[in-house]
MARMAR-243521 format. One record per residue (C-alpha): residue in one letter; x negated, y, z negated. Coordinates in steps of 0.1 Angstrom, whole numbers, plus 5000, padded with zeros to 4 digits. Example, Ala and Ser with C-alpha at 12.3 -4.5 7.8 and 13.67 -1.06 7.14 Angstrom:
% MARMAR-243521
pt rest=a, u=4877, v=4955, w=4922 $
pt rest=s, u=4863, v=4989, w=4929 $
//
This chain:
% MARMAR-243521
pt rest=m, u=6157, v=1871, w=7183 $
pt rest=q, u=6196, v=1877, w=7191 $
pt rest=i, u=6206, v=1858, w=7219 $
pt rest=m, u=6237, v=1868, w=7243 $
pt rest=k, u=6264, v=1843, w=7249 $
pt rest=l, u=6280, v=1846, w=7282 $
pt rest=a, u=6310, v=1834, w=7298 $
pt rest=i, u=6306, v=1835, w=7335 $
pt rest=f, u=6332, v=1829, w=7359 $
pt rest=c, u=6326, v=1822, w=7394 $
pt rest=d, u=6343, v=1818, w=7427 $
pt rest=f, u=6335, v=1788, w=7451 $
pt rest=d, u=6342, v=1794, w=7486 $
pt rest=d, u=6321, v=1822, w=7504 $
pt rest=t, u=6303, v=1824, w=7471 $
pt rest=i, u=6287, v=1789, w=7462 $
pt rest=t, u=6295, v=1779, w=7496 $
pt rest=r, u=6284, v=1795, w=7530 $
pt rest=s, u=6320, v=1794, w=7539 $
pt rest=n, u=6356, v=1791, w=7530 $
pt rest=v, u=6358, v=1753, w=7528 $
pt rest=t, u=6399, v=1752, w=7532 $
pt rest=d, u=6397, v=1776, w=7563 $
pt rest=t, u=6370, v=1750, w=7577 $
pt rest=v, u=6394, v=1719, w=7571 $
pt rest=l, u=6422, v=1739, w=7585 $
pt rest=d, u=6402, v=1751, w=7613 $
pt rest=k, u=6393, v=1712, w=7620 $
pt rest=f, u=6423, v=1693, w=7612 $
pt rest=a, u=6454, v=1712, w=7614 $
pt rest=h, u=6479, v=1725, w=7637 $
pt rest=p, u=6471, v=1759, w=7650 $
pt rest=l, u=6502, v=1774, w=7633 $
pt rest=w, u=6478, v=1781, w=7601 $
pt rest=r, u=6463, v=1812, w=7614 $
pt rest=e, u=6499, v=1826, w=7617 $
pt rest=i, u=6503, v=1817, w=7582 $
pt rest=q, u=6466, v=1832, w=7570 $
pt rest=e, u=6480, v=1863, w=7588 $
pt rest=d, u=6511, v=1867, w=7570 $
pt rest=w, u=6489, v=1859, w=7534 $
pt rest=l, u=6461, v=1886, w=7546 $
pt rest=a, u=6494, v=1913, w=7552 $
pt rest=g, u=6505, v=1906, w=7519 $
pt rest=k, u=6537, v=1887, w=7528 $
pt rest=l, u=6530, v=1856, w=7509 $
pt rest=t, u=6512, v=1846, w=7479 $
pt rest=a, u=6483, v=1825, w=7478 $
pt rest=r, u=6504, v=1796, w=7463 $
pt rest=e, u=6527, v=1800, w=7490 $
pt rest=v, u=6501, v=1803, w=7518 $
pt rest=l, u=6487, v=1767, w=7508 $
pt rest=e, u=6523, v=1754, w=7505 $
pt rest=k, u=6529, v=1762, w=7540 $
pt rest=q, u=6492, v=1754, w=7554 $
pt rest=m, u=6481, v=1723, w=7540 $
pt rest=p, u=6509, v=1701, w=7552 $
pt rest=l, u=6497, v=1707, w=7587 $
pt rest=v, u=6466, v=1691, w=7579 $
pt rest=t, u=6461, v=1656, w=7594 $
pt rest=a, u=6426, v=1639, w=7586 $
pt rest=k, u=6412, v=1603, w=7580 $
pt rest=p, u=6392, v=1602, w=7550 $
pt rest=k, u=6358, v=1595, w=7565 $
pt rest=d, u=6364, v=1626, w=7589 $
pt rest=l, u=6371, v=1648, w=7562 $
pt rest=e, u=6344, v=1635, w=7540 $
pt rest=a, u=6317, v=1641, w=7574 $
pt rest=l, u=6332, v=1676, w=7575 $
pt rest=l, u=6326, v=1681, w=7537 $
pt rest=d, u=6290, v=1671, w=7539 $
pt rest=s, u=6283, v=1695, w=7565 $
pt rest=i, u=6292, v=1726, w=7541 $
pt rest=e, u=6265, v=1748, w=7535 $
pt rest=v, u=6258, v=1757, w=7499 $
pt rest=d, u=6238, v=1789, w=7484 $
pt rest=p, u=6200, v=1774, w=7484 $
pt rest=f, u=6199, v=1789, w=7450 $
pt rest=f, u=6229, v=1777, w=7433 $
pt rest=g, u=6212, v=1749, w=7416 $
pt rest=e, u=6184, v=1772, w=7400 $
pt rest=f, u=6211, v=1797, w=7388 $
pt rest=a, u=6233, v=1766, w=7374 $
pt rest=g, u=6201, v=1752, w=7356 $
pt rest=f, u=6193, v=1783, w=7341 $
pt rest=c, u=6228, v=1785, w=7327 $
pt rest=t, u=6226, v=1753, w=7309 $
pt rest=r, u=6191, v=1762, w=7296 $
pt rest=e, u=6206, v=1794, w=7280 $
pt rest=n, u=6234, v=1777, w=7269 $
pt rest=d, u=6256, v=1800, w=7289 $
pt rest=s, u=6294, v=1786, w=7296 $
pt rest=l, u=6296, v=1785, w=7333 $
pt rest=y, u=6331, v=1779, w=7349 $
pt rest=i, u=6345, v=1777, w=7386 $
pt rest=l, u=6376, v=1791, w=7392 $
pt rest=s, u=6388, v=1788, w=7428 $
pt rest=d, u=6420, v=1784, w=7450 $
pt rest=g, u=6403, v=1760, w=7468 $
pt rest=f, u=6409, v=1719, w=7459 $
pt rest=d, u=6393, v=1703, w=7427 $
pt rest=c, u=6379, v=1670, w=7449 $
pt rest=w, u=6363, v=1690, w=7477 $
pt rest=i, u=6346, v=1715, w=7451 $
pt rest=e, u=6334, v=1683, w=7428 $
pt rest=k, u=6322, v=1665, w=7460 $
pt rest=i, u=6299, v=1697, w=7474 $
pt rest=l, u=6291, v=1702, w=7439 $
pt rest=q, u=6276, v=1667, w=7432 $
pt rest=r, u=6255, v=1673, w=7466 $
pt rest=a, u=6243, v=1708, w=7457 $
pt rest=l, u=6228, v=1699, w=7422 $
pt rest=s, u=6215, v=1664, w=7432 $
pt rest=a, u=6178, v=1678, w=7433 $
pt rest=t, u=6184, v=1690, w=7395 $
pt rest=n, u=6178, v=1652, w=7384 $
pt rest=g, u=6205, v=1658, w=7358 $
pt rest=a, u=6189, v=1691, w=7343 $
pt rest=v, u=6226, v=1710, w=7349 $
pt rest=k, u=6253, v=1700, w=7323 $
pt rest=k, u=6285, v=1692, w=7341 $
pt rest=i, u=6304, v=1728, w=7356 $
pt rest=p, u=6341, v=1730, w=7348 $
pt rest=v, u=6360, v=1732, w=7378 $
pt rest=f, u=6396, v=1747, w=7376 $
pt rest=a, u=6411, v=1747, w=7410 $
pt rest=c, u=6443, v=1731, w=7432 $
pt rest=g, u=6451, v=1696, w=7431 $
pt rest=l, u=6447, v=1674, w=7464 $
pt rest=n, u=6452, v=1639, w=7474 $
pt rest=l, u=6449, v=1622, w=7508 $
pt rest=e, u=6481, v=1599, w=7515 $
pt rest=r, u=6482, v=1583, w=7547 $
pt rest=d, u=6462, v=1607, w=7564 $
pt rest=k, u=6483, v=1635, w=7548 $
pt rest=v, u=6473, v=1660, w=7523 $
pt rest=a, u=6494, v=1664, w=7490 $
pt rest=i, u=6485, v=1695, w=7468 $
pt rest=s, u=6493, v=1705, w=7434 $
pt rest=f, u=6489, v=1733, w=7411 $
pt rest=p, u=6474, v=1726, w=7377 $
pt rest=y, u=6465, v=1758, w=7365 $
pt rest=f, u=6495, v=1779, w=7379 $
pt rest=p, u=6512, v=1790, w=7345 $
pt rest=q, u=6550, v=1791, w=7346 $
pt rest=g, u=6560, v=1828, w=7352 $
pt rest=c, u=6525, v=1838, w=7367 $
pt rest=v, u=6532, v=1872, w=7381 $
pt rest=h, u=6501, v=1873, w=7405 $
pt rest=g, u=6514, v=1846, w=7426 $
pt rest=c, u=6482, v=1825, w=7421 $
pt rest=a, u=6474, v=1791, w=7434 $
pt rest=t, u=6448, v=1790, w=7405 $
pt rest=c, u=6454, v=1815, w=7378 $
pt rest=k, u=6423, v=1831, w=7376 $
pt rest=p, u=6430, v=1858, w=7351 $
pt rest=a, u=6450, v=1837, w=7326 $
pt rest=l, u=6420, v=1811, w=7325 $
pt rest=f, u=6395, v=1842, w=7322 $
pt rest=e, u=6413, v=1855, w=7294 $
pt rest=q, u=6414, v=1819, w=7277 $
pt rest=l, u=6375, v=1808, w=7288 $
pt rest=k, u=6360, v=1840, w=7275 $
pt rest=a, u=6369, v=1837, w=7241 $
pt rest=g, u=6335, v=1836, w=7216 $
pt rest=a, u=6310, v=1851, w=7244 $
pt rest=e, u=6295, v=1884, w=7238 $
pt rest=k, u=6298, v=1893, w=7275 $
pt rest=s, u=6320, v=1882, w=7306 $
pt rest=v, u=6305, v=1878, w=7340 $
pt rest=v, u=6326, v=1877, w=7373 $
pt rest=i, u=6308, v=1864, w=7406 $
pt rest=g, u=6331, v=1866, w=7435 $
pt rest=d, u=6338, v=1876, w=7471 $
pt rest=g, u=6374, v=1881, w=7478 $
pt rest=l, u=6412, v=1887, w=7469 $
pt rest=s, u=6413, v=1861, w=7442 $
pt rest=d, u=6388, v=1876, w=7420 $
pt rest=l, u=6400, v=1912, w=7424 $
pt rest=l, u=6420, v=1911, w=7390 $
pt rest=l, u=6390, v=1893, w=7369 $
pt rest=a, u=6368, v=1925, w=7383 $
pt rest=r, u=6389, v=1951, w=7362 $
pt rest=n, u=6380, v=1933, w=7329 $
pt rest=a, u=6347, v=1916, w=7331 $
pt rest=d, u=6316, v=1930, w=7315 $
pt rest=l, u=6294, v=1925, w=7344 $
pt rest=v, u=6305, v=1920, w=7381 $
pt rest=l, u=6287, v=1905, w=7409 $
pt rest=a, u=6302, v=1913, w=7443 $
pt rest=k, u=6303, v=1910, w=7482 $
pt rest=n, u=6323, v=1913, w=7508 $
pt rest=g, u=6360, v=1923, w=7499 $
pt rest=l, u=6353, v=1922, w=7463 $
pt rest=r, u=6323, v=1946, w=7467 $
pt rest=e, u=6347, v=1969, w=7489 $
pt rest=f, u=6373, v=1966, w=7462 $
pt rest=c, u=6350, v=1976, w=7435 $
pt rest=d, u=6337, v=2007, w=7452 $
pt rest=r, u=6371, v=2019, w=7462 $
pt rest=e, u=6385, v=2015, w=7424 $
pt rest=g, u=6352, v=2030, w=7407 $
pt rest=i, u=6348, v=1993, w=7391 $
pt rest=a, u=6308, v=1991, w=7384 $
pt rest=s, u=6293, v=1965, w=7405 $
pt rest=h, u=6260, v=1949, w=7415 $
pt rest=a, u=6260, v=1936, w=7453 $
pt rest=f, u=6242, v=1903, w=7458 $
pt rest=h, u=6233, v=1882, w=7487 $
pt rest=d, u=6225, v=1849, w=7471 $
pt rest=f, u=6222, v=1834, w=7437 $
pt rest=r, u=6188, v=1844, w=7437 $
pt rest=d, u=6203, v=1880, w=7434 $
pt rest=v, u=6229, v=1864, w=7409 $
pt rest=l, u=6199, v=1852, w=7389 $
pt rest=q, u=6178, v=1880, w=7386 $
pt rest=t, u=6206, v=1901, w=7378 $
pt rest=i, u=6217, v=1881, w=7346 $
pt rest=k, u=6182, v=1881, w=7334 $
pt rest=t, u=6178, v=1914, w=7332 $
pt rest=l, u=6211, v=1920, w=7316 $
pt rest=k, u=6196, v=1893, w=7289 $
pt rest=e, u=6165, v=1911, w=7285 $
pt rest=n, u=6179, v=1943, w=7280 $
pt rest=y, u=6203, v=1927, w=7252 $
pt rest=h, u=6173, v=1915, w=7234 $
pt rest=d, u=6152, v=1947, w=7233 $
//
């Protein structure tokens, strides 16, 4: 029986988590000016990279307070089951995010702790962050020189690079940073702004509420391929 090899690209904030982690941190620890900067981004006046460069210096937090907040972030309860399925099927699961690597790794570790090591390490492609004397310092390791999208993490470039060798590409997401991927993926699982974009642009997509829905859709894709 031939098995379909998938390259699965998953957003993090509001997709794996129930809230946007960066916005939660900003709301708790940043000067209120961050909201005005956010409005400029939503209005298209700033790129994703520019908005983070302006917002994150407004954050002042002690490490223990930041860790406590990260520990309170709710994760989709079915994500661990989905990640375990990807491991068993030998599909490549990648997390692409405009969020921050250390936050994502910490939350992922907690989310996958119940799997008892049954999930192989999930590669995370995100912005870099260090806390220096209670102030946040950020970097953009996946922002290729000359990126025309203004990405903080250039998802389109990573998508093209990492999908090689897979029969099908799958995108799972909810918002602005996933739009460019949706145009080129073989399967799109979407909610919120991404779902609205796909409907508006005539891009086929499957709506999902949680990763139980995602898992069922991908199982169906694979079963149909086997047939």
